C-alpha positions in Angstrom: 0.0 0.0 0.0 1.4 3.4 -0.9 2.0 6.1 1.7 -0.7 8.2 0.1 -3.3 5.5 0.5 -2.1 4.7 4.1 -2.4 8.3 5.0 -5.9 8.5 3.6 -6.8 5.4 5.7 -5.3 7.1 8.8 -7.5 10.2 8.1 -10.5 7.8 7.8 -9.8 6.6 11.3 -9.1 10.0 12.7 -12.3 11.5 11.3 -14.4 8.7 12.5 -12.9 9.2 16.0 -13.7 12.9 15.7 -17.3 12.0 14.9 -17.5 9.6 17.9 -16.2 12.1 20.5 -19.6 13.1 21.7 -20.6 9.5 22.2 -17.6 8.3 24.3 -18.5 8.6 28.0 -16.2 10.9 30.0 -14.9 13.0 27.1 -17.6 15.6 27.2 -18.4 18.1 30.0 -21.8 19.2 31.4 -22.3 21.6 28.4 -21.6 18.8 25.9 -18.2 20.0 24.9 -15.6 17.4 24.1 -12.5 18.0 26.2 -14.2 21.1 27.5 -13.5 22.9 24.2 -15.3 21.5 21.2 -19.1 21.8 21.1 -19.8 19.3 18.3 -23.3 18.8 17.0 -25.0 16.7 14.4 -23.7 18.9 11.6 -20.1 18.5 12.8 -20.6 14.7 13.2 -22.1 14.5 9.7 -19.2 16.5 8.3 -16.6 14.3 10.0 -18.4 11.1 8.8 -18.7 12.4 5.2 -15.0 13.4 5.2 -14.1 9.9 6.6 -16.1 8.3 3.8 -14.3 10.5 1.3 -11.0 9.5 2.7 -11.8 5.8 2.9 -13.2 5.7 -0.7 -10.1 7.5 -2.0 -7.8 5.1 -0.2 -9.7 2.2 -1.7 -9.6 3.6 -5.2 -6.0 4.6 -5.8 -3.0 6.6 -4.7 -4.1 9.4 -7.1 -7.5 9.5 -5.5 -5.9 9.6 -2.1 -3.6 12.4 -3.1 -6.6 14.4 -4.4 -8.5 13.8 -1.2 -5.5 14.9 1.0 -5.0 18.0 -1.1 -8.6 19.2 -1.3 -9.6 18.0 2.2 -6.5 19.8 3.5 -7.4 23.1 1.8 -10.9 23.0 3.1 -10.1 22.1 6.7 -7.0 24.3 7.0 -8.9 27.3 5.6 -11.8 26.5 7.9 -9.3 26.5 10.8 -7.8 29.8 9.7 -11.2 31.5 9.5 -12.0 30.1 13.0 -8.8 31.4 14.3 -9.5 34.9 13.0 -13.3 35.1 13.6 -14.0 32.3 16.1 -16.4 30.7 13.6 -15.6 28.3 10.7 -17.5 27.9 7.5 -17.7 24.1 7.0 -20.3 23.8 9.7 -21.9 27.2 8.7 -20.7 28.6 12.0 -19.7 32.0 10.4 -23.2 32.2 9.0 -25.1 31.1 12.1 -22.9 32.8 14.8 -21.0 35.5 12.9 -17.7 36.8 14.5 -17.3 35.5 18.0 -15.8 37.6 20.8 -13.9 34.8 22.5 -10.3 34.6 23.9 -7.6 34.0 21.3 -6.2 31.1 23.4 -9.6 29.4 23.1 -9.7 30.1 19.4 -6.3 28.4 19.0 -7.4 25.3 21.0 -10.8 25.1 19.2 -9.2 25.4 15.7 -6.0 23.4 16.2 -7.5 20.1 15.0 -8.5 21.6 11.6 -5.3 23.5 11.2 -3.2 20.5 12.1 -5.2 17.9 10.1 -5.6 20.2 7.1 -2.0 21.3 7.1 -0.7 17.8 7.5 -3.0 16.6 4.6 -1.6 19.3 2.3 2.0 18.5 3.2 1.4 14.8 2.7 -0.2 15.3 -0.7 3.0 17.2 -1.7 5.6 15.0 0.0 4.2 11.8 -1.4 3.1 13.2 -4.8 5.4 10.9 -6.8 3.3 7.9 -5.7 0.3 9.2 -7.6 1.0 9.1 -11.4 
């Protein structure tokens, strides 16, 4: 299995875990926030499951499909994280539309958007580093 396909499989697992966070006992606080930071709802869960399906299907199809997934997923998630860092609301879950710009501490914005920045950035970098595996 190519590194691109393996990376897409790892993203499948990571995204399914993200979708499961609200349903694992002990990971959410009294307000329903995972780790006391992320308030995930059905839209977030659906987005994570759809992204996991995209990653899994890409990994199954080919290295080229995996590279395309990593690149486009990375762009979408990283830019969502950047918008969240700037405004406190992302666009993938329509947060910027529903909640507008949020007045929350910058440290909280960093913690809340770090997963999208990290996963998105790592996906873009992976699509570049392993690009020769996808003809």
